[in-house]
C-alpha atoms as a printed R data frame, in Angstrom:
    type eleno elety resid chain resno       x      y      z
1   ATOM     1    CA   UNK     A     1 -15.658 25.887 29.203
2   ATOM     2    CA   UNK     A     2 -17.074 25.188 32.615
3   ATOM     3    CA   UNK     A     3 -15.577 23.494 35.782
4   ATOM     4    CA   UNK     A     4 -17.172 22.758 39.039
5   ATOM     5    CA   UNK     A     5 -14.826 21.238 41.946
6   ATOM     6    CA   UNK     A     6 -15.823 20.178 45.123
7   ATOM     7    CA   UNK     A     7 -13.530 18.474 47.755
8   ATOM     8    CA   UNK     A     8 -14.840 15.208 46.056
9   ATOM     9    CA   UNK     A     9 -14.654 15.811 42.411
10  ATOM    10    CA   UNK     A    10 -13.724 18.180 39.597
11  ATOM    11    CA   UNK     A    11 -15.888 17.829 36.681
12  ATOM    12    CA   UNK     A    12 -15.075 19.866 33.416
13  ATOM    13    CA   UNK     A    13 -17.949 20.694 30.233
14  ATOM    14    CA   UNK     A    14 -16.861 20.593 27.084
15  ATOM    15    CA   UNK     A    15 -18.493 22.891 24.546
16  ATOM    16    CA   UNK     A    16 -20.602 20.481 22.258
17  ATOM    17    CA   UNK     A    17 -19.206 20.156 18.843
18  ATOM    18    CA   UNK     A    18 -21.321 21.570 16.055
19  ATOM    19    CA   UNK     A    19 -22.584 20.410 13.376
20  ATOM    20    CA   UNK     A    20 -20.356 18.370 11.247
21  ATOM    21    CA   UNK     A    21 -18.920 20.600  7.875
22  ATOM    22    CA   UNK     A    22 -18.965 18.500  4.629
23  ATOM    23    CA   UNK     A    23 -15.983 18.736  2.959
24  ATOM    24    CA   UNK     A    24 -16.054 16.007  0.836
25  ATOM    25    CA   UNK     A    25 -18.558 13.430 -0.625
26  ATOM    26    CA   UNK     A    26 -18.236 11.136 -3.489
27  ATOM    27    CA   UNK     A    27 -18.963  7.674 -4.409
28  ATOM    28    CA   UNK     A    28 -15.276  6.579 -2.970
29  ATOM    29    CA   UNK     A    29 -14.805  9.138 -0.626
30  ATOM    30    CA   UNK     A    30 -16.393 11.013  2.584
31  ATOM    31    CA   UNK     A    31 -15.027 13.892  4.784
32  ATOM    32    CA   UNK     A    32 -16.511 15.949  7.109
33  ATOM    33    CA   UNK     A    33 -14.943 18.072 10.032
34  ATOM    34    CA   UNK     A    34 -16.192 17.399 13.598
35  ATOM    35    CA   UNK     A    35 -14.382 20.079 15.193
36  ATOM    36    CA   UNK     A    36 -11.710 22.877 14.190
37  ATOM    37    CA   UNK     A    37 -10.138 24.847 16.472
38  ATOM    38    CA   UNK     A    38  -6.204 26.448 16.731
39  ATOM    39    CA   UNK     A    39  -5.564 24.010 19.335
40  ATOM    40    CA   UNK     A    40  -7.211 20.263 17.771
41  ATOM    41    CA   UNK     A    41  -8.932 19.790 14.790
42  ATOM    42    CA   UNK     A    42 -11.088 16.751 14.108
43  ATOM    43    CA   UNK     A    43 -12.040 14.946 10.960
44  ATOM    44    CA   UNK     A    44 -14.587 11.829 10.209
45  ATOM    45    CA   UNK     A    45 -13.284 10.089  6.693
46  ATOM    46    CA   UNK     A    46 -14.929  6.765  4.884
47  ATOM    47    CA   UNK     A    47 -12.500  5.748  1.881
48  ATOM    48    CA   UNK     A    48 -13.769  2.770 -0.250
49  ATOM    49    CA   UNK     A    49 -10.988 -0.537 -0.135
50  ATOM    50    CA   UNK     A    50  -7.957  0.151 -2.461
51  ATOM    51    CA   UNK     A    51  -7.747  4.213 -1.990
52  ATOM    52    CA   UNK     A    52  -4.607  6.106 -1.654
53  ATOM    53    CA   UNK     A    53  -5.684  8.784  1.473
54  ATOM    54    CA   UNK     A    54  -2.385 10.437  1.666
55  ATOM    55    CA   UNK     A    55   1.173  9.760  0.686
56  ATOM    56    CA   UNK     A    56   4.398 10.159  2.336
57  ATOM    57    CA   UNK     A    57   4.668 13.495  4.548
58  ATOM    58    CA   UNK     A    58   5.742 15.280  7.853
59  ATOM    59    CA   UNK     A    59   4.463 17.533  9.943
60  ATOM    60    CA   UNK     A    60   6.854 19.881 12.175
61  ATOM    61    CA   UNK     A    61   4.674 21.352 14.580
62  ATOM    62    CA   UNK     A    62   1.241 19.177 15.417
63  ATOM    63    CA   UNK     A    63   1.025 15.709 15.687
64  ATOM    64    CA   UNK     A    64  -1.668 13.707 13.473
65  ATOM    65    CA   UNK     A    65  -3.300 11.182 15.105
66  ATOM    66    CA   UNK     A    66  -5.780  8.337 13.306
67  ATOM    67    CA   UNK     A    67  -8.288  6.246 14.960
68  ATOM    68    CA   UNK     A    68 -10.068  3.451 13.414
69  ATOM    69    CA   UNK     A    69 -13.744  2.972 13.875
70  ATOM    70    CA   UNK     A    70 -14.136  0.727 10.895
71  ATOM    71    CA   UNK     A    71 -12.039 -1.811  8.556
72  ATOM    72    CA   UNK     A    72  -8.269 -0.994  8.487
73  ATOM    73    CA   UNK     A    73  -5.747  1.187  7.351
74  ATOM    74    CA   UNK     A    74  -2.378  0.548  6.391
75  ATOM    75    CA   UNK     A    75  -0.002  3.132  7.357
76  ATOM    76    CA   UNK     A    76   4.288  3.672  6.284
77  ATOM    77    CA   UNK     A    77   5.670  5.502  8.511
78  ATOM    78    CA   UNK     A    78   9.321  5.923  9.257
79  ATOM    79    CA   UNK     A    79  12.737  6.175  7.119
80  ATOM    80    CA   UNK     A    80  12.318  2.874  5.735
81  ATOM    81    CA   UNK     A    81   8.455  3.559  5.318
82  ATOM    82    CA   UNK     A    82   7.476  0.376  7.609
83  ATOM    83    CA   UNK     A    83   4.069 -0.820  6.664
84  ATOM    84    CA   UNK     A    84   1.577 -1.171 10.017
85  ATOM    85    CA   UNK     A    85  -2.214 -1.976  9.821
86  ATOM    86    CA   UNK     A    86  -4.885 -1.027 12.073
87  ATOM    87    CA   UNK     A    87  -7.773 -1.839 12.561
88  ATOM    88    CA   UNK     A    88 -11.213 -0.761 13.859
89  ATOM    89    CA   UNK     A    89 -10.730  0.195 17.563
90  ATOM    90    CA   UNK     A    90  -6.767  0.693 17.039
91  ATOM    91    CA   UNK     A    91  -4.529  4.402 16.541
92  ATOM    92    CA   UNK     A    92  -1.408  5.348 15.435
93  ATOM    93    CA   UNK     A    93  -0.323  8.945 16.122
94  ATOM    94    CA   UNK     A    94   2.407 10.843 14.162
95  ATOM    95    CA   UNK     A    95   4.309 13.210 16.218
96  ATOM    96    CA   UNK     A    96   6.363 15.607 14.202
97  ATOM    97    CA   UNK     A    97   8.914 14.401 12.496
98  ATOM    98    CA   UNK     A    98   7.687 11.497 11.901
99  ATOM    99    CA   UNK     A    99   7.505 10.794  7.959
100 ATOM   100    CA   UNK     A   100   3.623  8.838  7.649
101 ATOM   101    CA   UNK     A   101   1.400  7.568  4.151
102 ATOM   102    CA   UNK     A   102  -1.570  5.517  4.771
103 ATOM   103    CA   UNK     A   103  -3.859  4.292  2.149
104 ATOM   104    CA   UNK     A   104  -6.967  1.555  2.881
105 ATOM   105    CA   UNK     A   105  -5.444 -1.764  0.798
106 ATOM   106    CA   UNK     A   106  -8.525 -3.814  2.663
107 ATOM   107    CA   UNK     A   107 -11.198 -5.274  0.360
108 ATOM   108    CA   UNK     A   108 -13.960 -3.076  2.367
109 ATOM   109    CA   UNK     A   109 -14.744  0.474  3.089
110 ATOM   110    CA   UNK     A   110 -12.758  2.115  6.141
111 ATOM   111    CA   UNK     A   111 -14.156  4.857  8.407
112 ATOM   112    CA   UNK     A   112 -11.278  6.657 11.012
113 ATOM   113    CA   UNK     A   113 -11.421  9.976 12.888
114 ATOM   114    CA   UNK     A   114  -8.212 12.091 12.097
115 ATOM   115    CA   UNK     A   115  -7.681 14.202 14.930
116 ATOM   116    CA   UNK     A   116  -4.362 17.344 14.719
117 ATOM   117    CA   UNK     A   117  -3.049 18.865 17.587
118 ATOM   118    CA   UNK     A   118  -2.688 21.330 17.333
119 ATOM   119    CA   UNK     A   119  -4.460 22.439 13.955
120 ATOM   120    CA   UNK     A   120  -1.547 23.503 12.180
121 ATOM   121    CA   UNK     A   121  -3.648 24.844  9.213
122 ATOM   122    CA   UNK     A   122  -5.213 21.733  8.754
123 ATOM   123    CA   UNK     A   123  -8.439 22.711  8.945
124 ATOM   124    CA   UNK     A   124  -8.274 25.688  6.514
125 ATOM   125    CA   UNK     A   125  -6.418 23.248  4.443
126 ATOM   126    CA   UNK     A   126  -9.572 21.048  4.003
127 ATOM   127    CA   UNK     A   127 -11.855 23.922  3.142
128 ATOM   128    CA   UNK     A   128  -9.404 25.224  0.513
129 ATOM   129    CA   UNK     A   129  -9.338 21.464 -0.846
130 ATOM   130    CA   UNK     A   130 -13.211 22.152 -1.269
131 ATOM   131    CA   UNK     A   131 -13.559 25.391 -2.332
132 ATOM   132    CA   UNK     A   132 -10.979 24.905 -4.928
133 ATOM   133    CA   UNK     A   133  -8.222 26.698 -3.338
134 ATOM   134    CA   UNK     A   134  -4.526 26.298 -2.064
135 ATOM   135    CA   UNK     A   135  -3.217 27.167  1.352
136 ATOM   136    CA   UNK     A   136  -0.016 26.522  2.896
137 ATOM   137    CA   UNK     A   137   0.133 24.555  5.943
138 ATOM   138    CA   UNK     A   138   1.952 22.591  8.677
139 ATOM   139    CA   UNK     A   139   2.819 20.035  5.891
140 ATOM   140    CA   UNK     A   140   5.818 19.002  4.189
141 ATOM   141    CA   UNK     A   141   8.023 16.426  2.392
142 ATOM   142    CA   UNK     A   142  10.037 13.633  3.882
143 ATOM   143    CA   UNK     A   143  13.831 15.033  4.951
144 ATOM   144    CA   UNK     A   144  17.019 13.778  3.445
145 ATOM   145    CA   UNK     A   145  17.440 10.337  5.886
146 ATOM   146    CA   UNK     A   146  13.537 10.320  6.642
147 ATOM   147    CA   UNK     A   147  13.121 12.139  9.614
148 ATOM   148    CA   UNK     A   148  12.163  9.902 13.072
149 ATOM   149    CA   UNK     A   149  12.277  6.278 13.479
150 ATOM   150    CA   UNK     A   150   9.221  4.610 12.691
151 ATOM   151    CA   UNK     A   151   9.577  3.728 16.777
152 ATOM   152    CA   UNK     A   152   8.509  7.104 17.319
153 ATOM   153    CA   UNK     A   153   4.754  6.517 16.598
154 ATOM   154    CA   UNK     A   154   2.526  5.318 18.752
155 ATOM   155    CA   UNK     A   155   0.590  2.831 17.961
156 ATOM   156    CA   UNK     A   156  -2.181  0.749 20.031
157 ATOM   157    CA   UNK     A   157  -4.430 -2.322 18.436
158 ATOM   158    CA   UNK     A   158  -7.673 -3.121 19.533
């Protein structure tokens, strides 16, 4: 990373994102990895209408952020699995300890970016799914008591 600092401005040039690494491609689902680093992993996904994406879980050491590009995703968050729909242009961030799940309840495809910060082993996990292996990473069952309240989610609607 290069930084330029003059009296009037500071410019940071980020390393370019390499070509997308294909993880999954089928008629109903498509997932590609855009960036895989220890501090940050970004994936791009497309799931058709009616697809379950991830069941209820928590992360202990990273935030999971979803930015919806097209369509709509339904999340269930917190101890009572409060349902929240997020449409294109919106986002939901689940901090460590917040139970969350997601699905596409709509009648059309949804596309979104998932950002894991830090990575928490997500890139290795995604590659293991593609390659037919199993790895441990920062994903756990919802704890007794349900974890953080839903109000801890960061939600922005378009």
